[in-house]
N, C-alpha and C positions, 0 to 999 in steps of 0.2 A: 688330347689324352696323354697321360704319362707313359713313357716307354718304360716297361718293367724289365730290368736288366739283371743278367747273371754275369758276373766277372769270374772267369775261370783262370786262376793264377793271380789273385788279387794282391799278393804280397810281393810280386815281382815288379820290375820297373814299369812295364806297360800297365799292369793292374793298378798300381798306386797312382799313376797319372790319370787313368780312367776315373778313379774315385774323385780326383781333383776336378775333373770336368763335370761330374755329377754334382759335386758340392757347389760349383759355380752356377749351376743351372737346375736348382731343385724343382722349378716349375715344369721342367721338361722330362726329367729322368728320376727313377726310383730304383735303388738296388735291392733286389729280393734274394740274391744268391751270391755268396762269396766262397771261393775254394782256394786252398793252398796245398802245396806238396808237403813241406815239413816245417815251415816257419810258423809254428803254433803261436808263439807269443805275439807276433804282429797280427796274425789272423784274429786272435782273441781281442786285441786292441781295436782292430777295425770293426769287428762284430759288435762290440759294446757301444761304439760310437754310431754305427749305421743302423744297427738292429734289423738285419735282413730276416727273411722268413727261414732261410736255410743257410747252414755253414757246413762245408765238407773239408775234412783234412785227409789228404790222400794217404799219408804215412800213418798207418793204424796204431803205431806206438804212441802217438800223441793224442789219441782219441779221448782217453780219460781226462787228461789235462784240459783239453778244449771243452769237453762236456761239463766238467766240474766248474770251470772258470765262468761258463755262461749259464750256470744253473740260476733259476729265478728270472731269467729273461725269456720271453716267448720266441725262442729260436730252436728249430730242429737241427740237431748236430748229428752228422753222419761221417763215416770214414771209409777209406779204400778207393782204389782207382775205378772200380765198377760203379760206385756211387757218384764219382765225379762225372762219369759219362751219363748215368741215369738222370742226374739232377737237371740236365739240359732239357728234359722232356716234361717237367712239371708245368701245370696249368698257370701258375702264378707268374711266369715269365714269358716274354715274347721276343726278346733280343738277347743274344748270347755273344759275349766277347771272349774269344779263344785266345788267351794270353799265356797259355801253357808253353813250356820249353820242350822243344824237340818232338820226338815220336809220340809223346804222351797226349798230344793234341788230336791225334787221328780219330780214335773212337768217339770222343765227345763231339767232334765236328759232325761225324756221320749220324750220331744219335740226335743231335740238334736238328739237322736237316730232315731226318725221318719224322721228327715231331713237328715239322713245319714252322720252325723258329727262324727268325732272321739271324744270320751269322755274320759277325765281323771278325776277320781273321788277322791276328798278329802272329800266327803260327804257320810259318811257311812250310814246315816239315810235313804237315798233313798232306799238302798238295804234292810235295816232292815224292812222298812214299806211294800215294794212291790217288794221284790227281785225276785219273780217268774215272774212278769210281765216284769220287766226290763231285766232280763237275757234272757227271751224268745224273747223279741224284739231285743236285741243285736244279738242273734243267727240268727234270721230271716233276719236281715240286714247284717249279716256277719261282725259285728263290734267287735273288741277286746276292752273290758272295761279295761282301764289302771288305776291301783290303785295308789293313791298318799300317802295314809296312810303309814307310814314307815314300819309297820308290814306286810301289804299286798304287798307292793312293794318288801319287802324282800322275801316273799314266791314266788312272781311272778318271781323274779330274780333267785331264786334257782331252779325254774321249767324250766328255759330256756334249751332247748335241751332234756327235759325229757318227758316221757309219763305220763300224769296226772293220768292214771289208776294205775300206780305203787306207788302212794302215800299210805302209811300206816297210817300216822298221821302227822298233823302239830302242832307246838308249837308256839303260839303267846306269845312273851315276854312282860312283864309288868314291869314298873319301881317300881310299888308299891305305887307311888304317895307320897305326903307329910306325909301320916299317916301309912306307912308300919310298921307293928309290933304293932300297937295300939290295945287296947282292946275296947270292946263296951263301957265300962265306960269312957274311955278316949275320945272316939268319941262323947260322949254326950256333951262335953265341948268345942269342937273345934269351932273356929270362921271363919267367911267368909274370913278374910284376911289370916288366916293360911291355909285354903283350897285352896286359890288362889296362894299360894307360892310353885309351883312345883319345885322339886329338880333338874330336868334335862332339861326340855323342856320349851320353851316360846310359849304359845298358848293363844287363846281367852278365855274369862271367862267361857263360857259354857263347852267347852271341858276340861278345867282345873278342873272344879268341877267334871265332869264325871270321870276324872282320879283319883281324890281324893276318890270318892265313889267306884271306879273300874267298874262303869257302862260302861265306855269307852271300857274296855277290853271285857265286855259282848256283847256290840254292834258289836265289831270287830269280835267276834266269829260268830255272825249271818251273818255279811258281808262276812266272809271267806267261809261260807257254799255256798253262791250264786256265789261268784267270782270263786271258784275252784271246784264247783260241788261235795261237800263233805257231808258225813253223820255226824250227831252230834258227834258220838263216834270217829270220826277221827280228832276232834278239841280239843286242850287242851291249857291251859294257864300255864306259868311258870314265876315266879317273878325273874327278873334279874335287880338288882338295878342300875347297871352301865349304862344301856341302850346303850350298844355297839353292842351286838348281837340283831338284830332287829326281827328275827324270824328264825325258824328251820323247815326243812322238813325231815321227816323220811320215807324211802322207804321200799318196801316190802322185800328187802334183808337185812334190818337192818341198812344200811348205812344212814348217816344223812348229810344234807347240811345246813349251816348257812350263812346268809348274815350279814356282820359287817360294822361298820363305826361309826364315832362320831355322837352324837345326833344333827343333823342339817337337818331340813326339806327341805332345798334346794337340798339335794342329791336325795331324791325320786321324788321331783318336776321336777328336771332336767332330771332324767332318763325317767320319763313318757313323758316329752315334746320331748325328742330326740329319743325315741324308734322308730325303733329297733336298733339304733346306740347308742354308748356311746360317749360323747364329753368331752373334757378336761375341768377341773375346777381348780381354785386356792383355793378351800376350804381347811381348815385346815386338815392335815392328822393325822390319828391315830398313836399313839406312844405306843408300847407295854410296854416300860419302865415305863410309867405312870399308867399302869393297870396290875400289876403283878398277880392279882387274879380276877377271875370272880366268882360271887356268884349266886346261883340258889336256889329257895325255892318254896314251894307250896303256892298258895294264900289261904287265910282263907275265905271260902265261908260263914261261920256263922257270922263272924264279919262284912264282907263286903257283906251285904245282897243283894245289887244291882247286884252284880256279880252272885249270886245264882239265882235271879229272871230272869236274862238274860239267864242263862244256861237252866232254865226251859222253857223259851220262845223259845229258839233254839230247844229244844227237842220236843216241842209240835207243833210249827209252826202255820199255819193258820193265824188267826187274832191276836194272842197273841203278836208277836213282834211289830205289829203296835200299840197296846194298851200300851205295855211297853214303847215304844218310846214317845208316846204322853204324858203319865203320867210323864215320866222322865223330859221332857222339861218344863212342868208346875211346877213340884217340884223344879227343879234347879232354875227356875226363882224366885220362892217364897223364896228359900234359899238366892239367891243373893240380894233380896230385904229385907232380914233379917226378913221375916214373919214366918219362921219355923226354927227349928234347924237341924243339919246335919243328924241325924238318922231319922227324919221325912221324908226325901226324899224317902227312901225305903218303909216307911210305906204307903205313898201316892200311890206309884207305886203298891204295893201289894194289897191295897184296891181297886184300879181301875181295876186291872186284875181280881180280884174275882167278880167284879160287872157284868162283861159281859159274855155272853154265847159263848162258843168256836165254831168257824166257820172255814170252809176250802173253798178253791177255790173261793176267792173273786174277783170281778171285780175291776177295778181302781176306779170307782165311789163308790163302797162299802168300799174300803180302805179309801177313802177320808171321807166318812160318819163316819166310825169307828174312825178315827183320831179326827174328830170334837166332837163326843159324848164322847170319852175318855177324851179329854181336859176339856170339860164342867164338867164332873164328878170329875175329879182330882182337880178342883178349889173349889169344895164344902167343 
């Protein structure tokens, strides 16, 4: 049977590559839903080619343009963030790819799980903000959360056939981003364009800046805690500049498993979409002759303060990861608009975390309120 797929965030990097995977395997997958935030022109182009049953544009200012452009085609056009979340519940889909950026992935993930849909997550922030609620819901519904992040897909693949209780530690690998080896003095002078120039991966602007600050790896540590039911001291980060080993699992007997491959996000996307099967691809193959040496080094938590703050949030838990994520999204946006310098990103995050009282066992409504208040403070 065809997997009927909703791609939330179809105009972003992950969304576009997911469409490529579907186009290469039309006998296995069919796209029934496409959503985008504000890139109306690309959404229209995708919809005309794919002809899904539903299209949702989150930014309501673009609704008329999308609606009029798709007139005469049998596609239901909707708009608004509430509709992006609701669309995950429709009967025409059974597999939801959450490729939204940041906090916006939280409610669609919850709605999809409540509607008993299989969820593939390329949105780490949903678990960072409310990992306890999402994982409890997935467990209640007996739904396996399928990770699309290359690092978490690697861990997931290494755990196939293993007892998760035998994990001693996992190592999330990091490329180090464009500023690997920089000092704080050097980081003071980096520009937006330099930060957006990732050495190994092609990603959207927000995640590319997160990679440059190493906040991305910090968020992944928190995501891994929830995905694999780990304690903070079971999660570590190692810098591997070649980005060939995507992550490593160390077991209680001392043995280790690593998942390897060229840095191509279509690999983990396709694995999640075809799981529990593997399907053929014509993606470029790894050649050992081109990589005679693999390098590993410890990240610098003092220079890359965002990673240190994320580690503290992981260790403390409660409302702190939610605050961390909200402040980071505001700070990254300010940096991309060239309102602050690179080092001020971590300063805003630390200031925001220090402002709020530590709380545990929040409801979804309390997480939403925490996010709102943290964003408001971070903008000050």
